[in-house]
N, C-alpha and C positions, 0 to 999 in steps of 0.2 A: 317219239312220245316216251315221257319218262313215268314207271311202273311206280306205284303208292305203295308205302313201305307197310308191313304185313299190322304192323301195331296201329296206324291212320287207317287203314282198310279197317280192321275190326271197329275201331272207335266210330267210322262213318255209319257202319252197321248200327249199331249201339242208337246212333243221333238218329238215323231212320225209324228204328223202336221208337224213340222218345215220341213220333208224329201221334202215335198212336195212344198217346196220355191223353188224360181226360181232367186234368188239374186247370183250375183258371189261372196259377201262380207259377207254376215249375214243373215244366213235364221233365222229365229222366228216362231213361232207354238205358237197359243194361243186358249186355251177354255173356253168357260163359262159355270159355271157350278152354278146350283139352287138349292137348295133343295134335292141334290147328284143326281140329273139329269142334263147330257149334255144337253145344250141350244143350244150351237154352235161351229165351229169351224175356224180359219180363221191363215192362211199363206200367207209368203211375195211375192208377185208377181202383173205384169203388172196389168191393168183395164183389164176388158174382151174383148177380141180381139185384144188386141195391144202386139207387141212381147215384150217379156220379156227377160232382160239382156242376160239371158240362153242363147235364141234363136240365139240373136244379136252377143253374144260371147265378149262383154265388158260391162262393168262401164261406164256410164260417169262421175260419181263422183269419182270412183279410177283412170279414164283416167287425168281428172284436179287435181286429189291429194287431193282432199278436205277431211278434218279431218272425224272421227266420230264424230255424232251430228252436224254436220253444213249443212247448203244449202239444205237439204232435198228437194225444189221445182226442183231438177236438176236430183231429182230421180225417175225413171220410175215406180215405187212398191208402192202399198197402204201395206201398215203396217198391219203385222197378227191381231193385236187388234180392228184395223179398220175393215180390213173384219168379221172378230167374230162377232161385235158389229152391222156391215150393215145387216148381214144375218141372227140377233136375234128380235125376237119380244122383243118391250120393257118392258111389263108386266112380260117378262119371266127372265128380266135383273136387276129388282129391286131387290136391296138387295142380287143381286149373287157376286161370285168370278170368277176373272180371271186370270187363271193360266198362265205364261208367260215363254218359256225358249226359248234363243239366241243360235244358232251354228254357229261357224265360217265354212264358205263354202269350204275355202281354206285346214284346219286343220283337222274337224270335232272336235276340242275344242268346249266347251261351252263356251259362251261371258261373257268374267268377268265384275263384275259390271255392268252386265243388267239393264233397264230401259227401261219403253217407253219414247216416245221423248214429248214434250212439246203440241205438236198437239191431241197424243192420248191420253194425262193425260187428255186435255179436254175433248172428246170424250168419258171416261171413267166417268167420273164425270156426264155429260149430259146424259148419259145411265142409272145411278142410281146403278152404281154396287158399292158395298163395300169396298171389298177387291182386289188386288192385290199380288198375289205367283210370286217371280220369282226363278228360280231354279239357284244355285250357283255352285252347286257339283251335281253328280251321288244322293247323298242324303242329301243335304242339302239345304236350301231356305231362303227368307227373305219374310217377309208378309208385307204388305204398306195398312197402312187404308185410303185409299180414302180421309175420311175427313182432312185427314192433309194436301192434295192438295189444298182443298178448302179453312182451312186457315190461307194457308201460301202460299200466293200466288207466293213467292220468289218461291218456288219450281217448280213451272211450268217452271220457264225461266230458262233458260243457265244449263240445266241439258242435258246428253248426252244421248241418247236412242241407237239407230242402229248405 
């Protein structure tokens, strides 16, 4: 039996975390890992005490036919990356890696070209996270150096996350 490489091991965990998501469009799972220790996890869902889209049976952004990556202020959910950051202590995030997996809620397929939205990128930068790893296929992924987001401000604007 061949042992799963560590990056895909963490991505597998993030993908399992995504299963808790309540979005009717796309569910993401995020885990923050530092020194080979999981610091926190996060998935897509409405703020505590508020109804999730899955409870209401509809997505406002979908009803309004808003394209991917636009008008997040109309979304009821807190993104997976934000929830993972909120749940973590700052000292545990300094130099950490955030693993991110997106799954289409209707098809169960991985979200192609997944990336953090501009607001989540800002939070990742401020949290002190060094690296983001995004799953592309069940065994391939993209590694992003967060310093590139800092040096290239244009990369924060106009990118399509969820």
